[in-house]
C-alpha positions in Angstrom: 137.4 92.9 -78.9 135.3 91.3 -76.1 132.9 90.0 -78.8 135.7 88.2 -80.5 136.8 86.6 -77.3 133.2 85.4 -76.6 133.1 83.9 -80.1 136.4 82.2 -79.6 135.4 80.7 -76.3 132.1 79.5 -77.9 134.0 77.9 -80.7 136.5 76.2 -78.3 133.6 74.8 -76.3 131.9 73.2 -79.3 135.1 71.9 -80.7 136.1 70.5 -77.3 132.7 68.7 -77.0 133.2 67.2 -80.5 136.8 66.1 -80.0 136.0 64.6 -76.5 133.0 62.8 -78.0 135.3 61.2 -80.6 138.1 60.1 -78.3 136.7 59.8 -74.7 134.2 57.0 -74.2 132.7 58.6 -71.0 132.1 61.9 -72.8 129.4 61.3 -75.4 126.1 62.7 -76.8 124.2 61.0 -73.9 126.0 62.8 -71.1 125.1 65.9 -69.2 128.6 67.4 -69.7 128.5 67.0 -73.5 125.2 68.8 -73.9 126.0 71.5 -71.4 129.2 72.2 -73.2 127.3 72.5 -76.5 124.6 74.7 -75.0 127.1 77.1 -73.6 129.2 77.1 -76.7 126.3 77.6 -79.1 124.8 80.3 -76.9 128.1 82.2 -77.0 128.4 81.7 -80.7 124.8 82.9 -81.2 125.6 86.1 -79.4 128.8 86.5 -81.5 126.8 85.9 -84.7 124.3 88.5 -83.6 127.1 91.1 -83.1 128.2 90.3 -86.7 124.6 90.4 -88.0 125.2 87.0 -89.6 121.8 85.5 -90.0 122.9 82.1 -91.3 125.4 81.7 -88.4 122.6 82.8 -85.9 120.2 80.2 -87.3 122.9 77.5 -87.2 123.7 78.2 -83.6 120.1 78.5 -82.4 119.4 75.1 -83.9 122.5 73.7 -82.2 121.4 75.3 -78.9 117.9 73.9 -79.2 119.0 70.4 -80.1 121.4 70.2 -77.2 118.8 71.7 -74.9 116.2 69.1 -76.0 118.7 66.3 -75.4 119.7 67.7 -72.0 116.0 67.7 -70.9 115.7 64.1 -72.0 118.8 63.1 -70.0 117.7 65.0 -66.9 114.2 63.4 -67.0 115.7 59.8 -67.0 
């Protein structure tokens, strides 16, 4: 049950980042908050996918995690 809750929280974080990016000008792909939300969400979803032994879902979320992490590093270095 706890794994499901972790997965739901991860999904909510990623969807929240997407929706806020669409409708709030100050929350976009070039902000620290957006990328941290995606990193946390994809990290939780990677864990959830691992508990399900879902390789495609694991790969998708690792890629999402790495992309957001790369972008976050670029933002912090500026």
